[in-house]
C-alpha positions as CSV (number, residue, x, y, z in Angstrom):
1,M,-34.8,-64.0,-32.8
2,L,-31.4,-65.2,-33.0
3,K,-30.9,-66.5,-36.5
4,S,-27.1,-66.9,-36.7
5,L,-23.9,-66.5,-34.4
6,T,-20.3,-66.1,-35.7
7,I,-17.4,-66.5,-33.5
8,K,-13.7,-66.0,-33.6
9,D,-11.1,-66.5,-31.1
10,F,-13.6,-66.9,-28.3
11,T,-12.8,-69.2,-25.3
12,V,-12.5,-72.7,-26.8
13,F,-14.1,-71.5,-30.3
14,K,-11.3,-70.5,-32.7
15,D,-13.7,-70.1,-35.6
16,A,-17.4,-71.0,-35.4
17,D,-20.4,-70.1,-37.6
18,L,-23.8,-71.2,-36.1
19,K,-27.2,-71.1,-38.0
20,F,-30.4,-71.3,-35.9
21,S,-33.7,-73.0,-36.6
22,R,-36.9,-71.5,-35.7
23,G,-38.3,-72.9,-32.7
24,L,-36.0,-74.9,-30.4
25,N,-32.5,-75.5,-30.8
26,V,-30.6,-78.1,-28.6
27,I,-26.7,-77.8,-28.1
28,V,-25.2,-81.0,-27.1
29,G,-21.7,-81.8,-26.2
30,A,-19.2,-83.1,-23.3
31,N,-18.3,-81.0,-20.6
32,G,-15.7,-78.2,-21.3
33,T,-16.8,-78.1,-24.8
34,G,-18.3,-74.5,-24.5
35,K,-22.0,-75.1,-24.5
36,T,-22.4,-72.6,-21.6
37,H,-20.2,-69.9,-23.4
38,L,-22.6,-70.3,-26.5
39,L,-25.2,-69.1,-24.0
40,K,-23.4,-66.6,-22.6
41,L,-22.2,-64.6,-25.5
42,P,-25.3,-63.6,-27.2
43,Y,-26.7,-62.6,-23.6
44,S,-23.8,-60.6,-22.9
45,I,-24.1,-59.0,-26.3
46,M,-27.9,-58.2,-25.9
47,A,-27.4,-57.0,-22.5
48,M,-24.6,-54.5,-23.5
49,S,-26.6,-53.4,-26.5
50,A,-29.7,-52.7,-24.1
51,Q,-27.4,-50.8,-21.8
52,E,-26.1,-48.4,-24.6
53,S,-29.6,-47.9,-25.8
54,R,-30.8,-46.8,-22.2
55,K,-27.8,-44.4,-22.0
56,R,-28.6,-42.8,-25.4
57,N,-32.5,-42.5,-24.5
58,G,-32.2,-41.1,-21.2
């Protein structure tokens, strides 16, 4: 489970420190404020981590 996310100099985020609650978290904002980037960033990190793990394990 993702508990927190710290972002520095990534797209529209100069400096953001997000803390997530257990269960459902809702991200709300106007168009162009970076909501989709908040979803893509942890997904990309987890995908890269899984790929590296597969390379090391066989």
